[in-house]
C-alpha positions as CSV (number, residue, x, y, z in Angstrom):
1,M,0.0,0.0,0.0
2,Q,1.3,3.4,-1.0
3,N,1.7,6.1,1.7
4,V,-0.1,9.3,0.6
5,D,0.3,12.6,2.4
6,L,-3.3,14.0,2.3
7,L,-2.1,17.4,3.5
8,N,0.2,17.9,0.5
9,N,-2.1,16.3,-2.2
10,D,-5.6,17.1,-3.3
11,L,-8.0,14.6,-1.9
12,H,-10.8,14.0,-4.4
13,V,-14.3,12.9,-3.5
14,S,-15.4,10.3,-6.0
15,P,-19.0,10.0,-7.1
16,V,-19.4,6.9,-5.0
17,S,-18.2,8.8,-1.9
18,Q,-20.5,11.7,-2.8
19,N,-23.4,9.2,-2.8
20,F,-22.4,7.9,0.6
21,L,-22.0,11.4,2.0
22,H,-25.4,12.4,0.6
23,E,-27.1,9.4,2.1
24,A,-25.3,10.1,5.4
25,A,-26.5,13.7,5.3
26,R,-30.1,12.5,4.8
27,W,-29.9,10.1,7.8
28,A,-28.2,12.8,9.9
29,K,-31.1,15.1,9.1
30,F,-33.6,12.4,10.1
31,L,-31.8,11.6,13.4
32,S,-31.4,15.3,14.3
33,I,-35.1,15.9,13.8
34,I,-35.9,12.9,16.0
35,G,-33.4,14.3,18.5
36,F,-35.0,17.7,18.5
37,I,-38.4,16.2,19.1
38,V,-37.1,14.1,22.0
39,C,-35.5,17.3,23.5
40,G,-38.8,19.1,23.2
41,L,-40.7,16.2,24.9
42,M,-38.1,16.1,27.7
43,A,-38.5,19.8,28.3
44,I,-42.3,19.5,28.4
45,A,-41.9,16.4,30.7
46,A,-39.7,18.4,33.0
47,F,-42.8,20.5,34.0
48,F,-45.3,17.6,34.2
49,A,-43.2,14.8,35.6
50,P,-43.0,16.3,39.2
51,S,-46.8,16.4,39.4
52,L,-47.0,12.8,38.4
53,Y,-44.3,11.8,40.9
54,T,-46.2,13.6,43.7
55,R,-49.0,11.2,43.2
56,L,-46.7,8.2,43.7
57,S,-46.7,6.6,47.2
58,A,-43.0,7.5,47.7
59,F,-43.8,11.2,47.7
60,E,-46.9,10.7,49.9
61,E,-44.7,9.5,52.8
62,M,-42.4,12.6,52.5
63,S,-42.9,15.9,54.2
64,P,-44.3,18.6,51.8
65,A,-41.0,20.5,51.9
66,V,-39.0,17.4,50.9
67,A,-41.5,16.4,48.2
68,G,-41.3,20.0,46.8
69,A,-37.5,19.9,46.7
70,A,-37.6,16.5,45.1
71,S,-40.0,17.7,42.4
72,T,-37.7,20.7,41.8
73,V,-34.7,18.4,41.4
74,I,-36.7,16.3,38.9
75,T,-37.5,19.3,36.9
76,I,-33.9,20.5,36.8
77,V,-32.6,17.1,35.9
78,Y,-35.1,16.7,33.0
79,L,-34.3,20.2,31.7
80,A,-30.5,19.5,32.0
81,I,-30.8,16.3,30.0
82,A,-32.9,18.1,27.4
83,V,-30.3,20.8,27.0
84,L,-27.5,18.3,27.0
85,L,-29.1,16.3,24.2
86,F,-29.9,19.4,22.2
87,F,-26.2,20.1,21.3
88,P,-25.4,16.8,19.5
89,C,-28.7,17.2,17.6
90,L,-27.7,20.7,16.6
91,Y,-24.3,19.6,15.4
92,L,-25.8,16.7,13.5
93,N,-28.3,19.0,11.8
94,K,-25.6,21.5,10.9
95,F,-23.6,18.6,9.4
96,S,-26.5,17.5,7.3
97,V,-27.5,21.0,6.0
98,K,-23.9,21.9,5.2
99,M,-23.1,18.6,3.5
100,K,-26.2,18.7,1.3
101,T,-25.4,22.3,0.3
102,A,-21.8,21.4,-0.4
103,L,-22.6,18.4,-2.5
104,N,-25.3,20.2,-4.5
105,S,-23.3,23.4,-5.1
106,I,-19.8,21.9,-5.1
107,N,-18.8,24.4,-2.4
108,Q,-15.6,23.6,-0.6
109,E,-16.3,25.9,2.4
110,D,-19.6,24.2,3.2
111,F,-18.0,20.9,2.7
112,E,-15.3,21.8,5.3
113,D,-17.9,23.3,7.7
114,S,-20.0,20.1,7.5
115,F,-17.0,18.1,8.7
116,K,-16.3,20.7,11.3
117,N,-19.8,20.1,12.8
118,L,-19.3,16.3,12.5
119,K,-16.0,16.7,14.4
120,S,-17.8,18.8,17.1
121,L,-20.4,16.0,17.4
122,F,-17.8,13.4,18.0
123,K,-15.9,15.7,20.4
124,F,-19.0,16.3,22.4
125,Y,-19.8,12.6,22.7
126,G,-16.1,11.9,23.5
127,I,-16.0,14.5,26.4
128,L,-19.4,13.3,27.6
129,S,-18.1,9.7,27.6
130,I,-15.0,10.7,29.6
131,I,-17.2,12.5,32.1
132,L,-19.6,9.6,32.5
133,L,-16.8,7.0,32.8
134,S,-15.1,9.2,35.5
135,F,-18.4,9.5,37.3
136,Y,-18.9,5.7,37.2
137,A,-15.3,5.2,38.5
138,L,-15.9,7.6,41.3
139,V,-19.2,6.0,42.3
140,F,-17.5,2.5,42.1
141,L,-14.7,3.8,44.4
142,I,-17.2,5.3,46.9
143,V,-19.2,2.1,47.0
144,M,-16.0,0.0,47.5
145,L,-14.8,2.3,50.3
146,T,-18.3,2.2,52.0
147,V,-18.3,-1.6,51.8
148,A,-14.8,-1.8,53.2
149,M,-15.6,0.6,56.1
150,R,-18.8,-1.4,57.1
151,S,-16.9,-4.7,57.4
């Protein structure tokens, strides 16, 4: 296999690759729309979920102050998740729009912008994965220390 320096040579996008990119852009558009809908439903649920939880038996046994605080926490958590999920949907939508524009008008700037948004999407998921794995490791460590102290 020949080594090719892509930075010093022109990289050409073949018609087959253009088809793949066009199809990827269509699926990205579909997934981003579904994601925006889910974000909207989560934001709406943030305000209705606490009233549903107050009807559950777990909240009936709590004092009104604790139940009120718990419903506030539930609202904040739902809103935070909706906001957190919004950004990958936005990056995916921007990728889709820019890629379709670039392929239809043979515009290098839009082509590069579409990949910039795709990079941002992967970067977001990578950082989120690191945060979640760190959180899981911390919880695991706390559980192990708690078990060790009890025995």
